[in-house]
C-alpha positions in Angstrom: -2.8 -23.5 2.2 -2.5 -21.9 5.3 -5.7 -20.0 6.5 -4.4 -16.3 7.6 -7.9 -15.0 8.7 -7.2 -15.3 12.2 -3.9 -13.8 12.2 -4.6 -10.3 10.9 -7.1 -8.5 13.0 -8.2 -6.0 9.9 -10.3 -9.2 8.4 -12.6 -8.8 11.7 -14.3 -5.9 10.0 -13.4 -3.3 12.3 -12.0 0.1 10.8 -8.1 0.2 10.4 -6.2 3.3 9.2 -3.0 3.0 7.5 -0.8 6.4 6.3 -1.1 8.7 3.2 1.4 9.5 0.5 4.6 8.9 2.1 6.8 9.8 -0.6 4.7 13.0 -1.6 4.8 14.0 1.7 8.3 13.7 2.5 9.4 15.5 -0.6 6.8 18.3 -0.8 6.2 18.9 2.6 9.4 17.9 4.5 11.7 19.0 1.6 13.9 15.8 1.9 15.4 14.2 -1.3 14.3 10.8 -2.2 16.0 9.6 -5.3 13.9 7.7 -7.4 10.9 8.0 -5.0 12.7 5.8 -2.7 12.0 6.5 0.9 14.0 3.7 2.4 17.2 5.7 1.7 16.2 7.7 4.8 16.9 4.4 7.1 20.7 4.9 6.3 21.4 7.6 9.0 19.7 9.0 12.4 18.1 12.2 10.8 16.2 9.9 8.2 15.1 7.3 10.8 13.9 10.4 13.1 11.9 12.0 9.8 10.4 8.8 9.1 9.1 8.4 13.0 7.8 11.7 12.5 5.7 11.2 9.5 4.4 7.8 11.1 3.3 9.5 14.4 1.0 12.0 12.3 -1.1 9.2 11.5 -0.5 7.1 14.5 -2.0 9.8 16.7 -5.4 10.0 14.7 -5.8 6.1 15.3 -4.9 6.7 19.4 -7.6 9.2 19.7 -10.2 7.6 17.6 -9.4 4.0 19.0 -9.2 2.2 15.6 -6.7 -0.2 14.4 -3.7 1.1 12.3 -1.7 -1.0 9.8 2.2 0.3 9.6 3.2 0.0 6.2 7.2 -0.1 5.8 8.9 2.4 3.7 10.3 -0.4 1.4 8.1 0.3 -2.0 11.2 0.6 -3.5 13.5 -1.5 -1.6 13.8 -4.4 -3.9 16.8 -5.7 -6.0 17.0 -3.9 -9.1 15.6 -0.3 -7.7 18.4 -0.8 -5.3 21.0 -1.7 -7.9 20.2 1.8 -9.5 20.5 3.5 -6.0 24.0 2.0 -5.9 22.5 -0.9 -3.0 23.6 -4.4 -3.7 21.3 -7.6 -2.7 22.8 -7.6 0.8 22.4 -4.1 1.7 19.0 -4.1 0.2 18.2 -7.1 2.7 19.7 -5.2 5.3 17.6 -2.1 4.6 14.3 -4.3 4.4 15.2 -5.4 8.0 16.0 -2.0 9.2 12.6 -0.9 7.9 10.6 -3.4 9.9 12.7 -2.8 13.2 11.8 0.7 12.8 8.1 -0.3 12.5 8.5 -2.7 15.5 9.8 0.8 17.8 6.8 2.8 16.5 4.4 -0.1 17.9 6.1 -0.2 20.7 5.5 3.5 21.4 1.8 3.3 20.8 -0.6 4.4 23.5 -3.9 2.2 22.4 -5.2 -1.1 23.1 -6.5 -1.5 19.2 -4.4 -3.6 17.3 -1.7 -2.8 15.4 -0.4 -4.7 12.2 3.1 -4.5 10.7 3.2 -4.9 7.0 6.1 -5.0 4.5 5.6 -3.4 1.6 6.4 -4.2 -1.8 6.3 -2.3 -4.8 6.4 -3.0 -8.6 9.3 -4.3 -10.4 8.6 -1.3 -13.1 7.2 2.3 -12.9 4.3 2.3 -11.3 2.3 4.7 -13.5 3.9 3.5 -17.0 5.5 -0.1 -16.8 7.5 -0.6 -19.8 7.3 -4.5 -19.6 5.1 -6.7 -17.9 6.5 -9.4 -15.9 5.4 -13.3 -16.1 4.5 -14.8 -12.7 7.4 -17.1 -12.7 9.5 -13.9 -13.4 7.7 -11.8 -10.5 8.0 -14.9 -8.2 11.9 -15.0 -8.6 12.1 -11.2 -8.3 9.8 -10.4 -5.4 10.8 -13.5 -3.6 14.0 -12.0 -2.4 12.3 -9.0 -0.6 9.6 -11.1 0.8 11.9 -14.0 2.3 13.6 -11.2 4.1 10.2 -9.7 5.5 9.5 -13.5 6.3 12.3 -13.4 8.8 11.2 -10.3 10.6 8.6 -9.4 12.7 6.5 -8.4 9.7 2.5 -9.7 10.1 2.2 -9.7 6.5 3.3 -8.2 3.0 1.3 -5.8 0.8 2.1 -5.3 -2.9 0.9 -1.9 -3.8 0.6 -0.1 -7.3 0.6 -3.6 -9.0 -0.2 -2.8 -12.8 -0.8 -6.0 -14.4 -1.9 -9.3 -13.1 1.1 -11.5 -14.0 3.3 -9.5 -11.5 0.6 -9.9 -8.9 0.5 -13.7 -9.2 4.2 -14.0 -9.0 4.0 -11.8 -5.6 1.2 -14.1 -4.4 3.3 -17.3 -5.1 6.4 -15.6 -3.4 4.4 -14.7 -0.4 2.7 -18.3 -0.1 6.2 -20.0 -0.5 7.5 -17.8 2.2 4.3 -18.6 4.6 3.5 -15.0 4.6 -0.2 -13.6 4.1 -0.2 -11.0 1.3 -2.5 -8.3 0.1 -2.6 -6.9 -3.2 -3.2 -3.7 -4.3 -3.9 -2.7 -7.8 -3.6 0.7 -9.5 -6.0 2.1 -12.2 -5.9 4.6 -14.9 -8.8 7.2 -15.3 -11.1 4.8 -17.1 -10.9 2.2 -14.1 -8.5 -0.1 -15.9 -5.2 -1.3 -14.7 -2.3 0.3 -16.8 -2.0 -3.0 -18.6 -5.3 -2.3 -19.9 -7.2 -5.2 -17.7 -10.5 -4.5 -16.2 -10.0 -4.6 -12.2 -12.4 -7.2 -11.7 -11.2 -9.4 -14.1 -7.6 -8.9 -12.6 -9.0 -9.8 -9.2 -10.6 -13.0 -10.6 -7.5 -13.8 -12.5 -5.1 -13.6 -9.5 -7.5 -15.4 -7.4 -7.6 -18.3 -10.1 -4.2 -18.8 -10.3 -3.5 -18.6 -6.8 -6.2 -20.6 -5.4 -7.5 -17.3 -4.0 -4.4 -16.9 -2.0 -4.2 -13.2 -1.4 -6.0 -12.2 2.1 -7.9 -9.4 0.4 -7.3 -6.9 -2.5 -7.1 -3.1 -2.5 -6.8 0.0 -4.9 -4.3 2.3 -4.5 -2.6 5.4 -6.6 -5.9 6.3 -8.2 -8.5 8.7 -7.3 -11.9 7.4 -6.7 -13.5 9.1 -9.3 -11.4 6.9 -11.7 -12.3 3.6 -10.4 -15.5 3.6 -8.6 -17.2 3.3 -12.2 -15.7 0.0 -12.6 -16.6 -1.4 -9.2 -20.0 -3.0 -11.6 -21.3 -6.3 -10.2 -19.5 -9.8 -9.4 -18.4 -11.9 -6.5 -15.1 -10.3 -6.6 -16.3 -7.3 -5.3 -16.2 -8.8 -1.7 -12.5 -9.3 -2.2 -11.8 -5.5 -1.9 -11.1 -4.5 1.7 -8.8 -1.6 1.2 -8.4 2.0 -0.5 -5.7 4.1 -0.8 -6.8 6.7 -3.0 -4.9 9.7 -4.7 -5.7 13.2 -3.5 -5.6 14.6 -7.1 -8.0 13.6 -9.9 -5.4 14.0 -12.4 -4.2 11.3 -14.6 -1.0 9.3 -13.8 0.7 10.9 -17.0 -0.2 14.6 -15.6 1.0 13.5 -11.9 4.0 12.5 -13.7 4.6 15.3 -15.4 3.9 17.9 -12.7 6.3 19.7 -10.4 3.8 20.8 -7.9 1.9 18.9 -5.4 -1.9 18.7 -5.9 -3.3 17.9 -2.3 -7.2 18.0 -3.5 -9.7 18.4 -0.8 -9.3 16.2 2.2 -13.1 16.6 3.0 -14.2 15.8 -0.3 -11.8 12.9 -0.6 -13.5 11.4 2.9 -16.9 11.9 1.4 -15.7 10.1 -1.8 -14.5 7.2 0.8 -17.7 6.9 2.3 -19.4 6.5 -1.2 -17.3 3.7 -1.8 -17.8 2.2 1.4 -21.5 2.2 0.8 -20.7 0.4 -2.6 -18.4 -2.1 -0.9 -19.7 -2.7 2.6 -16.7 -4.9 3.1 -14.2 -2.1 3.0 -12.2 -1.6 6.3 -8.7 -0.5 5.6 -8.5 3.2 4.8 -5.1 5.1 4.0 -4.0 7.5 0.9 -1.4 7.6 -1.6 0.0 10.6 -3.8 -1.2 14.0 -2.5 -2.4 12.8 1.0 -1.2 13.5 4.5 -2.2 13.2 7.9 -5.2 15.7 7.1 -6.8 13.4 4.7 -6.7 10.4 6.7 -8.1 12.5 9.8 -11.2 13.4 7.8 -11.5 9.9 6.4 -11.4 8.3 9.7 -13.9 11.2 11.0 -16.5 10.7 8.3 -16.4 6.7 8.2 -16.5 6.6 11.9 -19.9 8.8 11.6 -21.2 6.8 8.9 -20.5 3.5 10.5 
């Protein structure tokens, strides 16, 4: 199995930022229409691509000013075969969108005015609903489904893939298998409910251990996303699996997934309070090095997280 540790600078222990809640920012702050929460559709015209660039530049500025690394996550969380079909895009068009997304990330990386490392990550989302999946995929089903998107990323300038808002271990194992077959380093981000368990009911630590066991510990690291720190801090407990957690992309709101799903307004929480929650998590998990946000967060949250984490370091 290929050892990717020397290829990904965020594994060196320095602070890396990534973006916040791209869909909630584009919808609620910029007033853009994202059908089925699909930001990749903005790649379809010049105005949409420019809106995406403006979005990422807000985060780039923070990383440049503070001299920290940055991970460019492509806007492709919904850019997979079945979600694309719901939006009228066939497999060939979905492949084109994924390629165009990485090209956009390359353009942004070339704009950067920093000597700090910048990583391009092909973002992979769940086959089902990230809040309430109706069905769980087997590893074989997930490998077949996600393989299409991951093989596309492998043929671009993407440095890695990141599967985020994973709701159960079967799908995560399949994603890892697909990435390994494509020769791509992969990070897995699980989401949790308010009790710290995955939507499938699996405990966070058990999920990480199960994926490692089923893949020969192939993921380069794990993350937690789309949950408030209050929801999963109590689930961090004990065990060697805790050293595998390197990234956090938390929600701004303490609301449950069900509450957020039924809300017509954005709950941005308190950026300073959320940043303090991140320092608390970093004390619990000294290996954390990748910091971003999810639903409800924007560049204001990431700026506070960066400032407070740098001060704490």
